[in-house]
N, C-alpha and C positions, 0 to 999 in steps of 0.2 A: 231718240237714237235713229240715225240714218245709216243704212247699209249701202255703200257704193259698190256697184257690180260692174265688172268688165263688159264692155260692149263687144269685145272680140270672142267671148266665150258664151256658148249656149247653155242656159240654165233651165232645166225642166221645171214645170209647175206641178202641183200635186196630181192633177188629172193625167198628165203625161207619165208621171212616175207610176201611177196606178195602172195605166195601160201597159207599161213595160212589165210590171209585176204579173199581170194577167197573161202576157205572152211568154213568160219564163217557163220552159218545159218542166223543170223540176217542181216548181210550185203549182203549176196547173195540173200536173199528175197527182200531187198530193190533194189538191182541192177536189178533184173529181173523185178520188178514192174516199175521202172523208165525207163527201156529200151523199153517201149511199147508206142503205140499211138503217134507216131511222135516225141518222145524224144530220146536222145542219152546220155548215161553215158560217161563222160570223166574223166579219172583218171590222176591226176597231177603227177609230178615227185616226187618220194619218196625222202625225205631228210633223211640222216643218220648222226646224230649228236653225237659225242663222249661226254659222260657225266660220270665223275668219272671212274669207271672200266667197263663200259658197253656202249651201244649205245641207243639213242632214235631215233625211226623211225617215221616219220611224212609223211602222204600222204593225199592231198586234193582230194575230189571226187566232180565233177561238174555235173550238168544236163543241157544239151543243148536242148532247145525246137526247133522244126523245123522252127518256125517263128521268133525266137529271134536272135539277133545279138551277144549277149554276153551270155556265159554260167553262170549259177547260182551255187554258192558254196553251196553244200548240206550237206556234212559231212567232218570232218577231222578225219582221223584214226591216232591214236598215240599209241605207245607201246614201252616198253623197254625190251630188252633181252628176246624176245620170247613171252611176254605177249601182247595180242592184245586188244585194247580198242576202241570201237566205241564212238566217241565224237561228240556231236552236234556242229554246227558251232559256237555257243556262248560259247565255251569252255573257262573258265576263265584262264586256264594255257597258252592259246595261245593269 
């Protein structure tokens, strides 16, 4: 399977999307808050899915409490072609 991409459109790679997520004020505020008081934020592996003539980027964000054995899924970040969207866990699209 070959995906032909437009040369006129800039398509971000996974590291660029990750940097944009880090710069988002809403998510950085949540990450700072969650990373305190015995909790640790764990970021899942970003999935890059080809859809039509672009990509869908999906990244789970977990919260690991110091006393818990399993991390809790807190948010799923999803966006296409550079648009970042913070979605709650109960996102109907996923």
